[in-house]
Every structure is written in structure tokens, then in C-alpha cells.
BAFI-3210 file (N, C-alpha, C; in Angstrom, 3 decimals, decimal comma, padded with zeros to 6 digits):
// residues 168
n [1|2|3|4|5|6|7|8|9|10|11|12|13|14|15|16|17|18|19|20|21|22|23|24|25|26|27|28|29|30|31|32|33|34|35|36|37|38|39|40|41|42|43|44|45|46|47|48|49|50|51|52|53|54|55|56|57|58|59|60|61|62|63|64|65|66|67|68|69|70|71|72|73|74|75|76|77|78|79|80|81|82|83|84|85|86|87|88|89|90|91|92|93|94|95|96|97|98|99|100|101|102|103|104|105|106|107|108|109|110|111|112|113|114|115|116|117|118|119|120|121|122|123|124|125|126|127|128|129|130|131|132|133|134|135|136|137|138|139|140|141|142|143|144|145|146|147|148|149|150|151|152|153|154|155|156|157|158|159|160|161|162|163|164|165|166|167|168]
n.u [018,618|015,972|014,220|011,182|010,641|011,066|009,147|009,098|007,985|004,637|002,047|-001,313|-003,462|-005,560|-007,548|-008,080|-009,778|-012,916|-016,547|-016,859|-014,827|-012,347|-009,568|-010,530|-011,518|-010,617|-008,242|-006,446|-005,753|-004,476|-002,245|-000,936|-000,390|001,286|003,424|004,278|005,327|007,854|009,202|009,090|010,726|013,199|013,506|013,897|011,753|010,174|008,917|010,821|011,535|009,075|008,715|010,783|009,754|009,917|008,338|005,758|004,142|001,074|-001,770|-003,340|-004,973|-006,212|-006,373|-007,560|-007,336|-008,921|-007,964|-007,548|-008,539|-007,151|-006,401|-006,632|-003,485|-002,072|000,908|002,218|003,607|004,776|005,297|006,611|006,373|007,740|006,036|005,995|007,078|007,296|008,473|006,852|005,136|004,368|003,800|002,728|002,817|001,554|001,924|000,437|001,244|000,531|002,761|003,737|002,342|002,470|000,571|-000,995|-002,630|-003,745|-003,771|-002,482|-002,815|-001,457|-001,433|000,696|001,280|003,691|003,871|004,417|004,760|004,598|003,197|001,094|000,639|001,097|004,395|007,773|009,809|012,701|016,003|017,878|016,162|014,830|016,922|017,222|014,716|014,920|016,940|015,590|013,574|015,147|015,983|013,554|012,538|012,683|010,834|007,799|004,660|002,166|-000,743|-003,119|-002,884|-004,223|-006,927|-010,435|-013,409|-016,532|-019,566|-019,849|-021,268|-023,653|-024,765|-025,693|-027,670|-029,302|-030,068|-031,446|-033,596|-035,018|-038,067|-039,911]
n.v [-001,367|000,287|-001,189|-001,336|000,162|003,587|006,322|009,718|012,254|013,521|016,062|016,470|017,845|020,760|020,504|017,823|017,275|016,168|016,494|015,440|016,361|015,165|013,468|012,535|009,351|008,761|010,147|008,842|006,690|008,123|009,215|006,853|005,764|007,723|007,612|005,009|005,293|006,327|004,122|002,472|003,987|003,580|000,866|000,850|000,883|003,050|006,278|007,051|004,605|003,788|005,846|005,198|003,219|000,561|-000,866|-001,109|-000,918|-002,206|-001,836|-004,581|-005,390|-003,880|-003,192|-001,175|-000,284|001,679|003,086|005,044|008,376|011,179|014,690|018,021|019,308|017,485|015,645|013,038|009,810|007,382|003,974|001,190|-002,299|-005,135|-007,985|-010,311|-011,706|-012,395|-013,237|-011,486|-010,124|-008,058|-008,148|-005,965|-003,973|-001,164|001,255|003,864|006,416|008,758|011,241|012,759|011,936|009,205|007,134|004,424|005,140|004,204|001,357|-000,226|-002,814|-004,356|-005,719|-005,738|-005,776|-006,467|-005,003|-005,293|-002,598|-002,363|-004,604|-004,598|-006,590|-008,867|-009,331|-010,483|-008,824|-006,898|-008,431|-006,909|-005,403|-007,451|-008,346|-006,137|-006,193|-008,655|-008,028|-006,155|-007,838|-009,537|-007,729|-007,242|-009,639|-010,424|-008,881|-008,648|-010,102|-007,859|-007,209|-006,586|-007,837|-009,693|-009,446|-010,049|-008,815|-008,621|-009,534|-011,535|-012,087|-010,647|-012,003|-014,376|-013,302|-012,226|-014,549|-015,823|-014,135|-014,525|-015,316|-018,286]
n.w [002,188|003,923|006,687|007,989|004,675|004,642|003,810|002,492|004,782|005,023|005,071|006,109|003,825|003,419|001,425|001,481|003,541|004,672|005,047|007,556|009,014|008,990|007,321|004,120|002,857|000,218|-000,066|001,537|-000,068|-002,110|-000,722|000,124|-002,413|-003,636|-001,854|-002,276|-004,796|-004,240|-003,148|-005,398|-007,103|-005,816|-006,288|-008,969|-010,686|-011,021|-012,052|-014,042|-015,141|-016,229|-018,112|-019,812|-021,302|-020,743|-018,839|-016,327|-013,111|-012,255|-010,190|-008,792|-006,737|-003,780|-000,306|002,074|005,440|007,770|010,644|012,694|012,805|010,972|010,829|009,386|008,535|010,056|010,591|008,568|008,554|006,440|005,893|004,065|003,596|002,128|001,576|000,060|-003,106|-006,646|-009,939|-011,385|-009,658|-006,774|-003,353|-001,134|001,876|003,343|005,929|007,698|009,808|012,436|012,519|014,689|017,033|016,863|016,512|014,688|011,825|009,407|007,172|004,214|002,127|-000,679|-003,984|-006,626|-010,129|-012,577|-015,726|-019,160|-021,135|-023,894|-024,843|-023,116|-021,301|-018,554|-017,394|-016,686|-014,205|-015,059|-014,900|-013,279|-011,694|-010,368|-008,773|-007,046|-005,795|-004,515|-002,693|-001,109|-000,089|001,426|003,395|004,614|005,508|008,175|009,477|011,354|010,317|009,433|011,438|010,060|007,619|004,964|005,629|005,450|004,078|005,640|007,448|009,715|012,172|011,888|009,770|010,879|012,506|010,537|009,191|011,253|011,527|009,271|007,501|008,182]
ca.u [017,328|015,338|013,247|010,516|011,053|010,489|008,854|009,141|006,831|003,622|001,081|-002,678|-003,813|-006,926|-008,446|-008,337|-010,696|-014,307|-017,556|-016,748|-013,728|-011,101|-009,114|-011,449|-010,964|-009,944|-006,898|-005,563|-005,224|-003,539|-001,013|-000,257|000,092|002,438|004,527|004,762|006,167|009,230|009,773|009,287|011,934|014,354|013,617|014,173|010,521|009,403|008,504|011,845|011,405|007,860|008,965|011,715|008,973|010,154|007,227|005,156|003,420|-000,358|-002,384|-004,308|-005,918|-005,770|-007,296|-007,196|-008,005|-008,901|-007,896|-007,732|-008,599|-006,189|-007,061|-005,855|-002,112|-001,389|002,047|002,052|004,797|004,338|006,314|006,203|007,015|007,551|005,624|006,316|007,235|007,765|009,064|005,910|004,225|004,830|002,788|003,247|001,988|001,855|001,407|000,403|001,278|000,595|004,208|004,059|001,737|002,924|-000,448|-001,247|-003,862|-004,331|-002,875|-002,831|-002,224|-001,573|-000,781|001,057|001,663|004,570|003,264|005,193|003,914|004,426|002,147|000,053|000,463|002,013|005,691|008,728|010,669|014,059|016,891|018,446|015,075|014,621|017,991|016,889|013,571|015,438|017,649|014,553|012,939|016,110|015,943|012,228|012,080|012,597|009,743|006,583|003,541|001,211|-002,019|-004,190|-002,631|-005,155|-008,287|-011,557|-014,546|-017,763|-020,253|-020,252|-022,268|-024,916|-025,318|-026,494|-028,863|-030,154|-030,649|-032,397|-034,770|-035,698|-039,339|-039,823]
ca.v [-000,688|000,355|-002,230|-001,182|001,291|004,835|007,300|011,100|012,680|014,374|016,699|016,419|019,114|021,229|019,976|016,414|017,176|016,032|017,116|014,883|017,046|014,390|013,172|011,708|008,035|008,752|010,712|007,804|005,993|009,033|009,294|005,556|005,612|008,594|007,093|003,807|005,755|006,475|002,780|002,030|004,670|002,881|-000,449|001,012|000,701|004,274|007,064|007,005|003,288|003,819|006,735|004,545|002,308|-000,834|-001,489|-000,378|-001,757|-001,932|-002,360|-005,643|-005,382|-003,074|-003,233|-000,147|-000,310|002,995|002,717|006,222|009,511|012,282|015,946|019,013|019,658|016,424|015,070|011,618|009,002|006,186|002,954|000,051|-003,586|-006,148|-009,233|-011,421|-011,307|-013,360|-012,536|-010,517|-009,513|-007,587|-008,087|-004,873|-003,528|000,195|001,693|005,318|006,810|010,174|011,358|013,317|011,164|007,835|006,097|003,881|005,724|003,378|000,423|-000,509|-004,038|-004,204|-006,616|-005,036|-006,646|-005,839|-005,053|-004,853|-001,540|-002,556|-005,609|-004,392|-007,890|-009,139|-009,869|-010,477|-007,684|-007,088|-009,073|-005,952|-005,063|-008,630|-008,357|-005,112|-006,696|-009,716|-007,343|-005,605|-008,957|-009,975|-006,744|-007,233|-010,990|-010,573|-008,060|-009,431|-009,898|-006,937|-007,776|-006,351|-008,575|-010,748|-009,273|-010,291|-007,972|-009,367|-009,346|-012,896|-012,118|-010,154|-013,034|-015,287|-012,550|-012,132|-015,878|-016,098|-013,296|-014,858|-016,017|-019,763]
ca.w [002,201|005,247|007,033|006,702|003,848|005,149|002,763|002,998|005,574|004,393|005,969|005,600|003,181|003,677|000,395|001,763|004,674|004,248|005,915|008,903|009,681|008,963|005,967|003,361|002,524|-001,086|000,047|002,092|-001,241|-002,768|000,066|000,003|-003,792|-003,851|-001,047|-002,952|-005,911|-003,730|-003,089|-006,776|-007,595|-005,233|-006,913|-010,394|-011,461|-010,833|-013,213|-015,097|-015,773|-017,040|-019,247|-020,731|-022,128|-020,388|-018,140|-015,221|-012,159|-012,151|-008,975|-009,038|-005,621|-002,644|000,824|003,041|006,745|008,409|012,053|013,546|011,898|010,984|010,501|008,647|008,894|010,798|009,879|008,289|008,252|005,741|005,675|003,242|003,844|001,098|002,211|-000,823|-004,502|-007,618|-011,086|-011,956|-008,689|-005,479|-002,299|-000,309|002,984|003,772|007,229|007,836|011,210|012,792|012,727|016,006|018,119|016,706|016,345|013,356|011,317|008,349|006,493|002,823|001,592|-002,120|-004,915|-007,857|-011,235|-013,561|-017,045|-020,324|-021,687|-025,333|-025,064|-022,102|-020,665|-017,456|-017,779|-015,578|-013,948|-015,582|-013,919|-012,313|-010,764|-009,522|-007,760|-006,035|-005,036|-003,639|-001,609|-000,232|000,605|002,434|004,482|005,243|005,878|009,636|010,015|011,619|009,401|010,065|011,887|009,090|006,392|004,590|006,149|004,550|004,425|005,858|008,718|010,075|013,243|011,337|008,898|011,703|012,906|009,349|008,942|012,335|011,358|008,008|007,693|008,034]
c.u [016,734|014,359|012,409|011,025|010,326|010,355|008,933|007,840|005,934|002,811|-000,284|-003,040|-005,279|-007,925|-008,823|-009,370|-012,133|-015,259|-017,588|-015,586|-012,436|-010,721|-010,070|-010,762|-010,195|-008,496|-005,926|-004,925|-004,206|-002,207|-000,244|000,353|001,327|003,645|005,130|005,631|007,621|009,925|010,038|010,504|013,190|014,586|013,939|012,960|009,590|009,134|009,538|011,772|010,188|008,087|009,933|010,995|009,124|008,966|006,677|004,543|001,978|-000,856|-003,443|-005,396|-005,326|-006,836|-006,792|-008,017|-007,813|-009,016|-008,119|-007,606|-007,427|-006,902|-006,095|-004,524|-001,411|-000,225|001,872|003,402|004,299|005,525|005,728|007,039|006,708|007,248|006,044|006,488|007,540|008,207|008,160|005,099|004,954|003,630|003,348|002,267|002,459|001,224|001,522|000,286|001,130|002,044|004,585|003,572|002,039|001,866|-000,587|-002,608|-004,550|-003,279|-003,389|-002,081|-002,481|-000,842|-000,570|001,577|002,548|003,990|004,258|004,318|003,714|003,269|000,932|-000,333|001,449|003,294|006,658|009,449|012,015|014,962|017,471|017,403|014,818|015,696|017,709|015,714|014,033|016,189|016,654|013,879|013,860|016,078|014,635|011,804|011,942|011,450|008,514|005,512|002,536|-000,138|-003,112|-004,000|-003,686|-006,559|-009,320|-012,702|-015,792|-018,343|-020,739|-021,310|-023,621|-025,559|-026,184|-027,750|-029,842|-030,838|-031,687|-033,699|-035,558|-037,006|-039,178|-041,033]
c.v [-000,750|-000,796|-001,748|000,057|002,545|005,840|008,708|011,467|013,598|015,052|016,633|017,804|019,465|020,629|018,519|016,207|017,128|016,666|016,526|015,496|016,241|014,086|012,183|010,429|008,009|009,231|009,776|007,035|006,843|009,057|007,976|005,389|006,471|008,151|005,856|004,175|005,904|005,133|002,261|002,711|003,955|001,525|-000,370|000,783|001,897|004,980|007,021|005,684|003,262|004,677|006,127|003,554|000,850|-001,519|-000,577|-001,388|-001,279|-002,533|-003,382|-005,609|-004,535|-003,158|-002,231|-000,340|001,056|002,767|003,883|007,451|010,465|013,516|016,879|019,309|018,619|015,891|013,559|010,978|007,700|005,250|001,878|-001,160|-004,497|-007,458|-010,450|-010,879|-012,533|-012,573|-011,461|-009,724|-009,093|-007,571|-007,136|-004,507|-002,155|000,494|003,205|005,661|008,325|010,384|011,920|012,422|009,669|006,778|005,688|004,376|004,826|002,413|000,181|-001,747|-004,043|-005,306|-005,846|-006,036|-005,879|-006,076|-004,535|-003,829|-001,656|-003,521|-005,403|-005,720|-008,029|-009,752|-009,758|-009,135|-007,945|-007,686|-008,109|-005,550|-006,240|-008,725|-007,331|-005,561|-007,776|-009,111|-006,758|-006,730|-009,483|-009,036|-006,815|-008,588|-011,192|-009,771|-008,927|-009,121|-008,980|-007,612|-007,659|-007,139|-009,655|-010,617|-009,496|-009,412|-008,842|-009,069|-010,710|-012,961|-011,688|-011,191|-013,984|-014,581|-012,465|-013,466|-016,227|-015,327|-013,635|-015,597|-017,511|-020,308]
c.w [003,603|005,444|008,205|005,952|004,328|004,017|003,346|003,720|004,758|005,479|005,301|005,067|003,434|002,679|000,645|002,873|004,172|005,261|007,314|009,677|009,767|007,507|005,316|002,917|001,207|-000,974|000,760|000,933|-001,973|-002,029|-000,011|-001,390|-004,058|-003,035|-001,714|-004,159|-005,476|-003,639|-004,495|-007,405|-007,102|-005,888|-008,406|-011,275|-011,304|-012,147|-014,345|-015,857|-016,698|-018,279|-020,260|-021,645|-021,770|-019,751|-017,068|-014,268|-012,088|-010,841|-009,359|-007,973|-004,503|-001,553|001,864|004,313|007,390|009,905|013,013|012,658|012,068|010,442|009,771|009,328|009,771|009,966|009,742|007,972|007,645|005,576|004,767|003,594|002,666|001,803|001,392|-002,238|-005,349|-008,840|-011,689|-010,938|-007,425|-004,532|-001,247|000,793|003,435|005,117|007,310|009,315|011,335|013,230|014,092|017,147|018,033|016,479|014,881|012,898|010,292|007,816|005,084|002,366|000,095|-002,864|-006,206|-008,877|-012,203|-014,952|-018,079|-021,043|-023,196|-025,610|-024,170|-021,441|-019,521|-017,989|-016,623|-015,435|-014,620|-014,501|-012,876|-011,272|-009,827|-008,448|-006,664|-005,167|-004,062|-002,451|-000,603|000,564|001,702|003,648|005,268|005,791|007,383|010,252|010,283|010,574|010,090|010,345|010,828|007,788|006,175|005,130|005,048|005,020|004,588|007,227|009,189|011,165|012,699|010,432|009,719|012,195|011,739|009,104|010,007|012,153|010,087|008,302|007,433|007,350]
res [m|d|a|p|f|l|c|p|e|r|r|v|e|r|a|w|i|d|y|n|g|h|m|n|m|a|y|y|n|l|v|f|d|q|a|l|d|r|l|f|d|e|l|g|i|g|v|a|y|v|q|s|g|g|g|s|c|f|t|v|e|i|h|v|s|y|l|q|e|v|a|y|d|d|p|l|r|i|t|y|q|l|l|d|w|d|e|k|r|l|h|l|f|g|s|m|y|h|a|d|e|g|y|l|s|a|t|s|e|q|l|s|l|h|v|d|m|a|s|r|r|a|g|p|f|p|p|a|v|q|r|r|i|a|t|l|m|h|a|h|r|h|l|p|t|p|e|q|t|g|h|v|i|g|i|p|v|a|r|s|k|r|d|a|a|a|p|r]
***
């Protein structure tokens, strides 16, 4: 498997452009999600797996960082890196690049949970899927941890300004 996993290229659609003249934040999630479907297909947990009734992956948490805007018809290249996994979870990191200019436009860190669709409860990936995930982890283990991994949202400097401005 590729390291990182390379998804098919996309182009920014006109319907995705907001009143600021760039791709609206909601569509970054759409593009990352649809690109992740390709990786899930490779791992054997894509749409065919879900339709078979065996299970599915649910998103537990996602954190998108918007780094540089993209506009209508810009080509997008999306890659995914497996950061970690266990028998029920995948910790994934997506990177969206402007395919022609090469700059990093956005990142998406995600935790996915394998769910048994009959019980609607978390359950282990099937053994064959775990072997494919282990192969992917082996291919990705040498990749550096992306800078945006594990970011926390907050305004630490403003907090001190707020506390300083509080009445005494």
C-alpha cells in the first residue's frame, strides 16, 4: 500500500464555493470523507463490506485544520496516513493539497470506530481486515507524525487578557 495512501484527484466544484469566494468549510469534510471511502475500500471495510451486513466504521471524532484556501476548479490531491490502530479503532490523518501548486490546504485528523451493524455496538474488525490494517500500518510507520496531529482548540493568550480585564 502507498505511504501515504493516495486518493483519486478531485476538483473543487462550483456548488462548494461560499460567499467568501473559496471552498466552504463543510465541503472540506465531504472531500475528506469521500477520499477516506477509497482507503476503506482498499482495507475491505468500504461500501461492499457495509452492504454485506458485517459492519461499518463510524466517525468518533474529527478535527479539520484549514490552512490555505482553495477556489472553484482547483485540483485537489488527498492523502491518508494511518497513525495508529487497535482491534476496533483507526486513528487516521488526511492531508489535502492543491494538486498543481503543491501547497497544503487542509488536514483532517480522525478517529473511526468499527461497529457491528447487527448490534450497533463497537466490535473488532474481522481477522482479514486486521491483517490489511497491519500491512498499512507497516507501510506508514516510517512516515513522520504530521504537525497538526493532536491539536487542541483554545485561546490561551486571550484567556490571560480576559482574566486581567476581569473586575476585582
